[in-house]
Each structure stands twice: as C-alpha cells, then as structure tokens.
TORKOL-4160 file (C-alpha; in steps of 0.2 Angstrom, whole numbers, padded with zeros to 4 digits, m for minus):
391
<pt num="1" X="m0516" Y="0165" Z="0909"/>
<pt num="2" X="m0516" Y="0147" Z="0903"/>
<pt num="3" X="m0529" Y="0135" Z="0896"/>
<pt num="4" X="m0537" Y="0125" Z="0909"/>
<pt num="5" X="m0530" Y="0137" Z="0922"/>
<pt num="6" X="m0547" Y="0138" Z="0930"/>
<pt num="7" X="m0546" Y="0120" Z="0936"/>
<pt num="8" X="m0536" Y="0115" Z="0951"/>
<pt num="9" X="m0517" Y="0110" Z="0949"/>
<pt num="10" X="m0521" Y="0093" Z="0956"/>
<pt num="11" X="m0534" Y="0089" Z="0943"/>
<pt num="12" X="m0523" Y="0096" Z="0929"/>
<pt num="13" X="m0509" Y="0085" Z="0935"/>
<pt num="14" X="m0520" Y="0070" Z="0933"/>
<pt num="15" X="m0526" Y="0075" Z="0916"/>
<pt num="16" X="m0510" Y="0081" Z="0907"/>
<pt num="17" X="m0494" Y="0073" Z="0902"/>
<pt num="18" X="m0488" Y="0090" Z="0897"/>
<pt num="19" X="m0498" Y="0104" Z="0905"/>
<pt num="20" X="m0503" Y="0120" Z="0895"/>
<pt num="21" X="m0490" Y="0134" Z="0895"/>
<pt num="22" X="m0494" Y="0151" Z="0902"/>
<pt num="23" X="m0495" Y="0165" Z="0890"/>
<pt num="24" X="m0499" Y="0184" Z="0891"/>
<pt num="25" X="m0501" Y="0199" Z="0880"/>
<pt num="26" X="m0482" Y="0200" Z="0879"/>
<pt num="27" X="m0480" Y="0182" Z="0872"/>
<pt num="28" X="m0475" Y="0180" Z="0854"/>
<pt num="29" X="m0489" Y="0183" Z="0841"/>
<pt num="30" X="m0488" Y="0165" Z="0835"/>
<pt num="31" X="m0491" Y="0158" Z="0853"/>
<pt num="32" X="m0506" Y="0170" Z="0855"/>
<pt num="33" X="m0513" Y="0166" Z="0838"/>
<pt num="34" X="m0513" Y="0147" Z="0843"/>
<pt num="35" X="m0519" Y="0150" Z="0860"/>
<pt num="36" X="m0535" Y="0160" Z="0856"/>
<pt num="37" X="m0546" Y="0145" Z="0858"/>
<pt num="38" X="m0564" Y="0148" Z="0860"/>
<pt num="39" X="m0566" Y="0167" Z="0857"/>
<pt num="40" X="m0581" Y="0172" Z="0866"/>
<pt num="41" X="m0591" Y="0187" Z="0858"/>
<pt num="42" X="m0601" Y="0198" Z="0869"/>
<pt num="43" X="m0611" Y="0214" Z="0865"/>
<pt num="44" X="m0602" Y="0230" Z="0870"/>
<pt num="45" X="m0618" Y="0236" Z="0878"/>
<pt num="46" X="m0619" Y="0224" Z="0892"/>
<pt num="47" X="m0621" Y="0234" Z="0908"/>
<pt num="48" X="m0610" Y="0223" Z="0919"/>
<pt num="49" X="m0597" Y="0219" Z="0906"/>
<pt num="50" X="m0582" Y="0220" Z="0917"/>
<pt num="51" X="m0590" Y="0208" Z="0929"/>
<pt num="52" X="m0595" Y="0196" Z="0915"/>
<pt num="53" X="m0577" Y="0196" Z="0908"/>
<pt num="54" X="m0570" Y="0191" Z="0925"/>
<pt num="55" X="m0584" Y="0178" Z="0927"/>
<pt num="56" X="m0579" Y="0170" Z="0910"/>
<pt num="57" X="m0561" Y="0171" Z="0914"/>
<pt num="58" X="m0565" Y="0160" Z="0930"/>
<pt num="59" X="m0573" Y="0148" Z="0918"/>
<pt num="60" X="m0559" Y="0145" Z="0907"/>
<pt num="61" X="m0561" Y="0159" Z="0893"/>
<pt num="62" X="m0545" Y="0166" Z="0887"/>
<pt num="63" X="m0550" Y="0177" Z="0873"/>
<pt num="64" X="m0566" Y="0188" Z="0871"/>
<pt num="65" X="m0572" Y="0200" Z="0858"/>
<pt num="66" X="m0583" Y="0215" Z="0864"/>
<pt num="67" X="m0594" Y="0219" Z="0849"/>
<pt num="68" X="m0599" Y="0236" Z="0842"/>
<pt num="69" X="m0605" Y="0228" Z="0826"/>
<pt num="70" X="m0618" Y="0216" Z="0821"/>
<pt num="71" X="m0623" Y="0211" Z="0839"/>
<pt num="72" X="m0630" Y="0228" Z="0843"/>
<pt num="73" X="m0642" Y="0239" Z="0834"/>
<pt num="74" X="m0636" Y="0255" Z="0824"/>
<pt num="75" X="m0644" Y="0266" Z="0837"/>
<pt num="76" X="m0634" Y="0258" Z="0851"/>
<pt num="77" X="m0616" Y="0261" Z="0844"/>
<pt num="78" X="m0613" Y="0277" Z="0854"/>
<pt num="79" X="m0620" Y="0270" Z="0870"/>
<pt num="80" X="m0609" Y="0254" Z="0867"/>
<pt num="81" X="m0593" Y="0265" Z="0865"/>
<pt num="82" X="m0597" Y="0274" Z="0881"/>
<pt num="83" X="m0600" Y="0258" Z="0890"/>
<pt num="84" X="m0584" Y="0251" Z="0885"/>
<pt num="85" X="m0575" Y="0266" Z="0892"/>
<pt num="86" X="m0583" Y="0264" Z="0908"/>
<pt num="87" X="m0581" Y="0245" Z="0909"/>
<pt num="88" X="m0562" Y="0246" Z="0905"/>
<pt num="89" X="m0560" Y="0258" Z="0919"/>
<pt num="90" X="m0569" Y="0246" Z="0931"/>
<pt num="91" X="m0558" Y="0232" Z="0926"/>
<pt num="92" X="m0543" Y="0243" Z="0929"/>
<pt num="93" X="m0549" Y="0249" Z="0946"/>
<pt num="94" X="m0554" Y="0232" Z="0952"/>
<pt num="95" X="m0545" Y="0228" Z="0969"/>
<pt num="96" X="m0543" Y="0210" Z="0963"/>
<pt num="97" X="m0531" Y="0216" Z="0950"/>
<pt num="98" X="m0530" Y="0212" Z="0932"/>
<pt num="99" X="m0520" Y="0196" Z="0931"/>
<pt num="100" X="m0528" Y="0182" Z="0922"/>
<pt num="101" X="m0540" Y="0193" Z="0911"/>
<pt num="102" X="m0543" Y="0186" Z="0894"/>
<pt num="103" X="m0536" Y="0193" Z="0878"/>
<pt num="104" X="m0548" Y="0207" Z="0875"/>
<pt num="105" X="m0553" Y="0213" Z="0857"/>
<pt num="106" X="m0565" Y="0226" Z="0851"/>
<pt num="107" X="m0575" Y="0223" Z="0836"/>
<pt num="108" X="m0578" Y="0240" Z="0827"/>
<pt num="109" X="m0588" Y="0246" Z="0812"/>
<pt num="110" X="m0577" Y="0259" Z="0805"/>
<pt num="111" X="m0558" Y="0263" Z="0805"/>
<pt num="112" X="m0562" Y="0280" Z="0813"/>
<pt num="113" X="m0568" Y="0271" Z="0829"/>
<pt num="114" X="m0551" Y="0264" Z="0832"/>
<pt num="115" X="m0540" Y="0279" Z="0837"/>
<pt num="116" X="m0555" Y="0287" Z="0845"/>
<pt num="117" X="m0559" Y="0272" Z="0856"/>
<pt num="118" X="m0540" Y="0270" Z="0861"/>
<pt num="119" X="m0540" Y="0289" Z="0865"/>
<pt num="120" X="m0555" Y="0288" Z="0876"/>
<pt num="121" X="m0550" Y="0272" Z="0885"/>
<pt num="122" X="m0535" Y="0281" Z="0892"/>
<pt num="123" X="m0524" Y="0271" Z="0904"/>
<pt num="124" X="m0535" Y="0255" Z="0904"/>
<pt num="125" X="m0532" Y="0253" Z="0886"/>
<pt num="126" X="m0516" Y="0243" Z="0891"/>
<pt num="127" X="m0529" Y="0228" Z="0894"/>
<pt num="128" X="m0534" Y="0229" Z="0876"/>
<pt num="129" X="m0526" Y="0216" Z="0864"/>
<pt num="130" X="m0533" Y="0223" Z="0848"/>
<pt num="131" X="m0547" Y="0225" Z="0836"/>
<pt num="132" X="m0558" Y="0214" Z="0826"/>
<pt num="133" X="m0560" Y="0221" Z="0808"/>
<pt num="134" X="m0577" Y="0217" Z="0800"/>
<pt num="135" X="m0581" Y="0214" Z="0782"/>
<pt num="136" X="m0563" Y="0214" Z="0777"/>
<pt num="137" X="m0558" Y="0217" Z="0759"/>
<pt num="138" X="m0543" Y="0224" Z="0750"/>
<pt num="139" X="m0551" Y="0241" Z="0748"/>
<pt num="140" X="m0557" Y="0242" Z="0766"/>
<pt num="141" X="m0543" Y="0233" Z="0774"/>
<pt num="142" X="m0529" Y="0246" Z="0772"/>
<pt num="143" X="m0539" Y="0259" Z="0781"/>
<pt num="144" X="m0543" Y="0248" Z="0796"/>
<pt num="145" X="m0525" Y="0241" Z="0798"/>
<pt num="146" X="m0517" Y="0259" Z="0796"/>
<pt num="147" X="m0530" Y="0265" Z="0810"/>
<pt num="148" X="m0524" Y="0251" Z="0821"/>
<pt num="149" X="m0505" Y="0255" Z="0818"/>
<pt num="150" X="m0509" Y="0274" Z="0821"/>
<pt num="151" X="m0518" Y="0270" Z="0837"/>
<pt num="152" X="m0504" Y="0259" Z="0844"/>
<pt num="153" X="m0492" Y="0273" Z="0840"/>
<pt num="154" X="m0502" Y="0287" Z="0848"/>
<pt num="155" X="m0506" Y="0276" Z="0864"/>
<pt num="156" X="m0488" Y="0270" Z="0867"/>
<pt num="157" X="m0493" Y="0252" Z="0868"/>
<pt num="158" X="m0481" Y="0239" Z="0863"/>
<pt num="159" X="m0493" Y="0231" Z="0851"/>
<pt num="160" X="m0511" Y="0231" Z="0846"/>
<pt num="161" X="m0516" Y="0216" Z="0835"/>
<pt num="162" X="m0529" Y="0215" Z="0822"/>
<pt num="163" X="m0541" Y="0201" Z="0817"/>
<pt num="164" X="m0549" Y="0203" Z="0800"/>
<pt num="165" X="m0566" Y="0195" Z="0798"/>
<pt num="166" X="m0568" Y="0187" Z="0780"/>
<pt num="167" X="m0587" Y="0188" Z="0777"/>
<pt num="168" X="m0591" Y="0198" Z="0761"/>
<pt num="169" X="m0601" Y="0192" Z="0746"/>
<pt num="170" X="m0586" Y="0193" Z="0734"/>
<pt num="171" X="m0578" Y="0179" Z="0744"/>
<pt num="172" X="m0593" Y="0168" Z="0741"/>
<pt num="173" X="m0597" Y="0172" Z="0723"/>
<pt num="174" X="m0587" Y="0161" Z="0711"/>
<pt num="175" X="m0583" Y="0175" Z="0698"/>
<pt num="176" X="m0575" Y="0186" Z="0711"/>
<pt num="177" X="m0567" Y="0174" Z="0724"/>
<pt num="178" X="m0550" Y="0172" Z="0717"/>
<pt num="179" X="m0547" Y="0191" Z="0715"/>
<pt num="180" X="m0555" Y="0194" Z="0732"/>
<pt num="181" X="m0543" Y="0182" Z="0741"/>
<pt num="182" X="m0528" Y="0188" Z="0731"/>
<pt num="183" X="m0532" Y="0206" Z="0737"/>
<pt num="184" X="m0534" Y="0201" Z="0755"/>
<pt num="185" X="m0518" Y="0191" Z="0754"/>
<pt num="186" X="m0509" Y="0206" Z="0748"/>
<pt num="187" X="m0516" Y="0217" Z="0761"/>
<pt num="188" X="m0513" Y="0206" Z="0776"/>
<pt num="189" X="m0495" Y="0202" Z="0770"/>
<pt num="190" X="m0491" Y="0220" Z="0771"/>
<pt num="191" X="m0496" Y="0220" Z="0789"/>
<pt num="192" X="m0490" Y="0203" Z="0794"/>
<pt num="193" X="m0483" Y="0207" Z="0811"/>
<pt num="194" X="m0500" Y="0215" Z="0816"/>
<pt num="195" X="m0512" Y="0202" Z="0809"/>
<pt num="196" X="m0515" Y="0190" Z="0823"/>
<pt num="197" X="m0527" Y="0178" Z="0815"/>
<pt num="198" X="m0541" Y="0178" Z="0802"/>
<pt num="199" X="m0559" Y="0175" Z="0807"/>
<pt num="200" X="m0573" Y="0167" Z="0796"/>
<pt num="201" X="m0590" Y="0175" Z="0795"/>
<pt num="202" X="m0600" Y="0160" Z="0790"/>
<pt num="203" X="m0616" Y="0167" Z="0796"/>
<pt num="204" X="m0614" Y="0181" Z="0783"/>
<pt num="205" X="m0609" Y="0169" Z="0770"/>
<pt num="206" X="m0625" Y="0159" Z="0772"/>
<pt num="207" X="m0635" Y="0175" Z="0772"/>
<pt num="208" X="m0630" Y="0179" Z="0754"/>
<pt num="209" X="m0640" Y="0164" Z="0748"/>
<pt num="210" X="m0653" Y="0164" Z="0762"/>
<pt num="211" X="m0646" Y="0149" Z="0770"/>
<pt num="212" X="m0645" Y="0144" Z="0788"/>
<pt num="213" X="m0638" Y="0127" Z="0794"/>
<pt num="214" X="m0648" Y="0117" Z="0807"/>
<pt num="215" X="m0641" Y="0111" Z="0823"/>
<pt num="216" X="m0639" Y="0094" Z="0815"/>
<pt num="217" X="m0628" Y="0100" Z="0802"/>
<pt num="218" X="m0610" Y="0108" Z="0802"/>
<pt num="219" X="m0604" Y="0122" Z="0791"/>
<pt num="220" X="m0595" Y="0108" Z="0781"/>
<pt num="221" X="m0612" Y="0101" Z="0776"/>
<pt num="222" X="m0617" Y="0117" Z="0767"/>
<pt num="223" X="m0607" Y="0114" Z="0752"/>
<pt num="224" X="m0606" Y="0132" Z="0746"/>
<pt num="225" X="m0599" Y="0137" Z="0763"/>
<pt num="226" X="m0587" Y="0122" Z="0764"/>
<pt num="227" X="m0580" Y="0128" Z="0747"/>
<pt num="228" X="m0576" Y="0145" Z="0753"/>
<pt num="229" X="m0568" Y="0138" Z="0769"/>
<pt num="230" X="m0557" Y="0127" Z="0758"/>
<pt num="231" X="m0551" Y="0141" Z="0747"/>
<pt num="232" X="m0548" Y="0153" Z="0762"/>
<pt num="233" X="m0536" Y="0140" Z="0769"/>
<pt num="234" X="m0529" Y="0136" Z="0752"/>
<pt num="235" X="m0523" Y="0154" Z="0749"/>
<pt num="236" X="m0521" Y="0161" Z="0767"/>
<pt num="237" X="m0516" Y="0147" Z="0779"/>
<pt num="238" X="m0502" Y="0137" Z="0770"/>
<pt num="239" X="m0489" Y="0128" Z="0780"/>
<pt num="240" X="m0474" Y="0135" Z="0771"/>
<pt num="241" X="m0472" Y="0150" Z="0782"/>
<pt num="242" X="m0483" Y="0162" Z="0772"/>
<pt num="243" X="m0499" Y="0157" Z="0781"/>
<pt num="244" X="m0510" Y="0164" Z="0795"/>
<pt num="245" X="m0520" Y="0156" Z="0808"/>
<pt num="246" X="m0538" Y="0155" Z="0802"/>
<pt num="247" X="m0551" Y="0152" Z="0816"/>
<pt num="248" X="m0567" Y="0141" Z="0815"/>
<pt num="249" X="m0584" Y="0148" Z="0811"/>
<pt num="250" X="m0597" Y="0152" Z="0825"/>
<pt num="251" X="m0609" Y="0138" Z="0831"/>
<pt num="252" X="m0625" Y="0148" Z="0834"/>
<pt num="253" X="m0636" Y="0135" Z="0843"/>
<pt num="254" X="m0637" Y="0134" Z="0862"/>
<pt num="255" X="m0654" Y="0127" Z="0867"/>
<pt num="256" X="m0664" Y="0112" Z="0864"/>
<pt num="257" X="m0676" Y="0110" Z="0850"/>
<pt num="258" X="m0684" Y="0096" Z="0840"/>
<pt num="259" X="m0671" Y="0085" Z="0832"/>
<pt num="260" X="m0673" Y="0079" Z="0814"/>
<pt num="261" X="m0657" Y="0068" Z="0813"/>
<pt num="262" X="m0649" Y="0055" Z="0823"/>
<pt num="263" X="m0637" Y="0062" Z="0836"/>
<pt num="264" X="m0619" Y="0063" Z="0830"/>
<pt num="265" X="m0611" Y="0060" Z="0846"/>
<pt num="266" X="m0605" Y="0042" Z="0848"/>
<pt num="267" X="m0610" Y="0033" Z="0865"/>
<pt num="268" X="m0594" Y="0023" Z="0867"/>
<pt num="269" X="m0582" Y="0036" Z="0874"/>
<pt num="270" X="m0595" Y="0041" Z="0887"/>
<pt num="271" X="m0600" Y="0023" Z="0891"/>
<pt num="272" X="m0582" Y="0019" Z="0894"/>
<pt num="273" X="m0580" Y="0034" Z="0906"/>
<pt num="274" X="m0597" Y="0030" Z="0915"/>
<pt num="275" X="m0604" Y="0048" Z="0910"/>
<pt num="276" X="m0618" Y="0044" Z="0899"/>
<pt num="277" X="m0628" Y="0058" Z="0907"/>
<pt num="278" X="m0615" Y="0070" Z="0900"/>
<pt num="279" X="m0618" Y="0064" Z="0883"/>
<pt num="280" X="m0637" Y="0066" Z="0885"/>
<pt num="281" X="m0634" Y="0084" Z="0891"/>
<pt num="282" X="m0624" Y="0088" Z="0877"/>
<pt num="283" X="m0636" Y="0081" Z="0864"/>
<pt num="284" X="m0651" Y="0090" Z="0873"/>
<pt num="285" X="m0641" Y="0107" Z="0871"/>
<pt num="286" X="m0637" Y="0104" Z="0853"/>
<pt num="287" X="m0619" Y="0102" Z="0856"/>
<pt num="288" X="m0615" Y="0086" Z="0848"/>
<pt num="289" X="m0616" Y="0095" Z="0831"/>
<pt num="290" X="m0603" Y="0108" Z="0839"/>
<pt num="291" X="m0591" Y="0094" Z="0843"/>
<pt num="292" X="m0592" Y="0087" Z="0826"/>
<pt num="293" X="m0589" Y="0104" Z="0818"/>
<pt num="294" X="m0574" Y="0107" Z="0829"/>
<pt num="295" X="m0566" Y="0091" Z="0823"/>
<pt num="296" X="m0570" Y="0096" Z="0805"/>
<pt num="297" X="m0562" Y="0113" Z="0808"/>
<pt num="298" X="m0546" Y="0105" Z="0813"/>
<pt num="299" X="m0546" Y="0092" Z="0799"/>
<pt num="300" X="m0548" Y="0107" Z="0787"/>
<pt num="301" X="m0534" Y="0118" Z="0794"/>
<pt num="302" X="m0543" Y="0129" Z="0806"/>
<pt num="303" X="m0538" Y="0132" Z="0824"/>
<pt num="304" X="m0549" Y="0140" Z="0837"/>
<pt num="305" X="m0567" Y="0145" Z="0835"/>
<pt num="306" X="m0579" Y="0160" Z="0837"/>
<pt num="307" X="m0592" Y="0157" Z="0851"/>
<pt num="308" X="m0607" Y="0166" Z="0856"/>
<pt num="309" X="m0612" Y="0156" Z="0871"/>
<pt num="310" X="m0601" Y="0151" Z="0886"/>
<pt num="311" X="m0607" Y="0133" Z="0885"/>
<pt num="312" X="m0597" Y="0131" Z="0869"/>
<pt num="313" X="m0580" Y="0136" Z="0877"/>
<pt num="314" X="m0576" Y="0120" Z="0886"/>
<pt num="315" X="m0580" Y="0108" Z="0872"/>
<pt num="316" X="m0569" Y="0119" Z="0860"/>
<pt num="317" X="m0554" Y="0118" Z="0872"/>
<pt num="318" X="m0556" Y="0100" Z="0877"/>
<pt num="319" X="m0555" Y="0095" Z="0858"/>
<pt num="320" X="m0540" Y="0106" Z="0856"/>
<pt num="321" X="m0529" Y="0097" Z="0868"/>
<pt num="322" X="m0516" Y="0086" Z="0859"/>
<pt num="323" X="m0518" Y="0067" Z="0863"/>
<pt num="324" X="m0504" Y="0057" Z="0869"/>
<pt num="325" X="m0504" Y="0048" Z="0852"/>
<pt num="326" X="m0503" Y="0064" Z="0842"/>
<pt num="327" X="m0489" Y="0070" Z="0853"/>
<pt num="328" X="m0479" Y="0054" Z="0852"/>
<pt num="329" X="m0481" Y="0054" Z="0833"/>
<pt num="330" X="m0475" Y="0073" Z="0831"/>
<pt num="331" X="m0460" Y="0070" Z="0843"/>
<pt num="332" X="m0455" Y="0055" Z="0833"/>
<pt num="333" X="m0456" Y="0064" Z="0816"/>
<pt num="334" X="m0447" Y="0080" Z="0823"/>
<pt num="335" X="m0432" Y="0070" Z="0830"/>
<pt num="336" X="m0416" Y="0078" Z="0824"/>
<pt num="337" X="m0409" Y="0061" Z="0817"/>
<pt num="338" X="m0425" Y="0061" Z="0806"/>
<pt num="339" X="m0419" Y="0076" Z="0796"/>
<pt num="340" X="m0415" Y="0066" Z="0781"/>
<pt num="341" X="m0433" Y="0059" Z="0779"/>
<pt num="342" X="m0439" Y="0041" Z="0779"/>
<pt num="343" X="m0454" Y="0031" Z="0785"/>
<pt num="344" X="m0456" Y="0022" Z="0802"/>
<pt num="345" X="m0470" Y="0014" Z="0812"/>
<pt num="346" X="m0478" Y="0025" Z="0825"/>
<pt num="347" X="m0475" Y="0022" Z="0843"/>
<pt num="348" X="m0493" Y="0016" Z="0844"/>
<pt num="349" X="m0490" Y="0004" Z="0830"/>
<pt num="350" X="m0506" Y="0008" Z="0821"/>
<pt num="351" X="m0499" Y="0020" Z="0807"/>
<pt num="352" X="m0484" Y="0024" Z="0797"/>
<pt num="353" X="m0476" Y="0041" Z="0800"/>
<pt num="354" X="m0468" Y="0048" Z="0784"/>
<pt num="355" X="m0455" Y="0062" Z="0790"/>
<pt num="356" X="m0455" Y="0074" Z="0776"/>
<pt num="357" X="m0474" Y="0075" Z="0772"/>
<pt num="358" X="m0479" Y="0075" Z="0790"/>
<pt num="359" X="m0467" Y="0088" Z="0796"/>
<pt num="360" X="m0478" Y="0103" Z="0794"/>
<pt num="361" X="m0492" Y="0093" Z="0803"/>
<pt num="362" X="m0480" Y="0089" Z="0817"/>
<pt num="363" X="m0474" Y="0107" Z="0819"/>
<pt num="364" X="m0492" Y="0113" Z="0821"/>
<pt num="365" X="m0496" Y="0099" Z="0833"/>
<pt num="366" X="m0481" Y="0104" Z="0844"/>
<pt num="367" X="m0487" Y="0122" Z="0844"/>
<pt num="368" X="m0505" Y="0116" Z="0849"/>
<pt num="369" X="m0497" Y="0105" Z="0862"/>
<pt num="370" X="m0488" Y="0120" Z="0870"/>
<pt num="371" X="m0504" Y="0131" Z="0872"/>
<pt num="372" X="m0517" Y="0117" Z="0875"/>
<pt num="373" X="m0506" Y="0104" Z="0883"/>
<pt num="374" X="m0505" Y="0085" Z="0880"/>
<pt num="375" X="m0517" Y="0073" Z="0888"/>
<pt num="376" X="m0510" Y="0058" Z="0897"/>
<pt num="377" X="m0511" Y="0042" Z="0888"/>
<pt num="378" X="m0527" Y="0036" Z="0896"/>
<pt num="379" X="m0536" Y="0053" Z="0896"/>
<pt num="380" X="m0548" Y="0057" Z="0882"/>
<pt num="381" X="m0559" Y="0072" Z="0878"/>
<pt num="382" X="m0573" Y="0066" Z="0889"/>
<pt num="383" X="m0561" Y="0067" Z="0904"/>
<pt num="384" X="m0556" Y="0085" Z="0899"/>
<pt num="385" X="m0574" Y="0090" Z="0895"/>
<pt num="386" X="m0580" Y="0084" Z="0912"/>
<pt num="387" X="m0566" Y="0092" Z="0922"/>
<pt num="388" X="m0569" Y="0109" Z="0913"/>
<pt num="389" X="m0588" Y="0108" Z="0915"/>
<pt num="390" X="m0587" Y="0104" Z="0934"/>
<pt num="391" X="m0579" Y="0121" Z="0938"/>
C-alpha cells in the first residue's frame, strides 16, 4: 500500500516531486509508525465490516482500528468479537485478494481478549497488524504488552504491534502527571520493539473536567489538554533516539451546525486555485477547525491522527505531504559536507537553516517525505486535497 495510492498514477505524477513509497506489514517499524496517517476507527460490530474496510482502502485509508471498547456498549462485546472473526474470514476468502488492505488493529478492553481473539481468528490473523491498548498506565500496561507478545508467539506471526492509548485521569491531574508519565515511559521502553506508536485520548482527558471543545476550537485551545499534550511529547517523543511516534487527537465533528466564530480557513489558497467552492464545503462540514488542528499537531511534535469519520482522512493526508520548500531545506541541512555545522540561507532565500539545531527536524521531515511524498514546487495542499476528494 501507499499514501495516495488510490489516485491514478498520472495524477500522482503531476502532484509529486517525490511520490510516496510503498509499505506493508513487513516494513520496518519506524516506517509503519510514520505511515499510519489518518487512523480510521470503526466499531467492531458493523455487520459489513469487511466490505467497509475494502471501501475505505479504495478511498485512501491505510490504517484502521476495529474497536471493541468505548465505541460499543458493554452488552455488545461478545457479539463484536464474533463479528470480527467472521469479517476477518470474509476478508481472507475474498476472490479479489488481500493486497492493499489497510494496517488493521483491534482495540480491546482487557489483556485476556488478546490471545483469545488471535486464537479464534485462525489463519486470517495474518492480516492483523496489532492491538490498541486502552487506558494505558504502568500498572495496566505490562499485562497488555505481555499478552500481545504471548499471542504473537502462539500464532507464529512475525510481529504483532501495540499502540497504547494515553487517556487516564492521572495524566491530567497535575499532582500525579510526572510519575504517571515516568511509569508509562518505563513500561513502553521495556517493550520498545513492539510499541508502534502512542495515541492520545483527548476526549477522555476532557471528560475528567466535563469539557468538550466546539468545532471552532482545537485541542490546543483547551489549555488543560494542551498542557498534557506538551508533557507527553516532552517525556515520550524526544528526538534523541529515545522517543516514540505520538499521534494526534481525534476530531469529533463531521456535520454542519451553527457557527459561533469566524471560519479559520483562509480564502487565499483556494482563490488562487479557483476552488472557492471546496473551501465553502469544508467550512460547512466543520473541517476548517480540523485543518487548523492538524497543523498544530505537527507543530507540537505529533504525527498522524485518530479519525472517526472517513471525511477526515484526506485532509490529514494532504497536510502530511512534505512541501517542496521543506524538502529542499531538509536536504540542504543533511548534506554530508554540512556535518561540521554552520548556518546558510535556504534555497528559497526566505530563512536561515542552522545545521545542528535543525538536524533532528530535517531527519523527521525526510522520514515523512518517504511515506507521504514531496509535493512539486507549485503544488499546495489544496491541490492534494482536491485530488484525494475527487476519487
């Protein structure tokens, strides 16, 4: 699979200076972590889940979470498990084959579900990338991660990954946050080869204080949430080789309602491209706030995003593509002859690139360029958004 693989090769050639690379379940973990993109959540109880998975793959989705936790009621858990077994069998038996399936994860409630589900899935378990581990703490995390390791060993699979979700009150409460983060750090570091990425449960954070952001506000406008995100990145996503990929929080709005604030989506990029109607459609569906939050995610060290609606996928991916300017700066900074450091004017002659302080940024940018591609010099996110939405 590859990002923007759902659009035609001809269109990709027109959009990309460097096209997104292909990847699969067997790719290195750091590639998969960077490539997660917009991870689409779906309740495990959906009766046509296998068809839904194929449909979303055809729309550019490359990672999905099939949820047995908060998205379904307690009484539906057993039915959801049985449905997953049926749907994985349907995927496996499809005459169309299984090439191009998204990375598939199951979000469980308890560690005991993990080996049980792997056993019940049987042969089709080979299409499973791993498990999402809810309400992850030091005390709960070891049992979850041991269960993933044991299930992998019993199944004979080369790798089952884990994605812990950070969403518990002890992360939000100031008096317990430091120790909670230290405990999580100790736990995930013991299982570093298994932990693909860390996910943020911002809806749960808000619930601790009875808060809910409006579609006119991003997670970063809710200061108590912004503080937790900053501390998670501080402890768990450092660029010194010890950090993990941390993904952006869910955007929970997907239909129009009365707007209180001025739209955040600037008109100029759309006027330049002659697609003002696209801007209007995005605003009407409350996606201008999503676009703003995606930009803030990246500025704050997050990569990828939890999504609960297919309409959110293409905007996340369009804004994840590396611009030609970013790529030029990163290339310049990482040139072998720059190893001793120094400062130089950028190729675009609009900024200074300082080799040593900007090296970690350049390395992360080149990794993002590999999985999401590099736009041509004249191509902007509106072009990428339009191309993705037209499929």
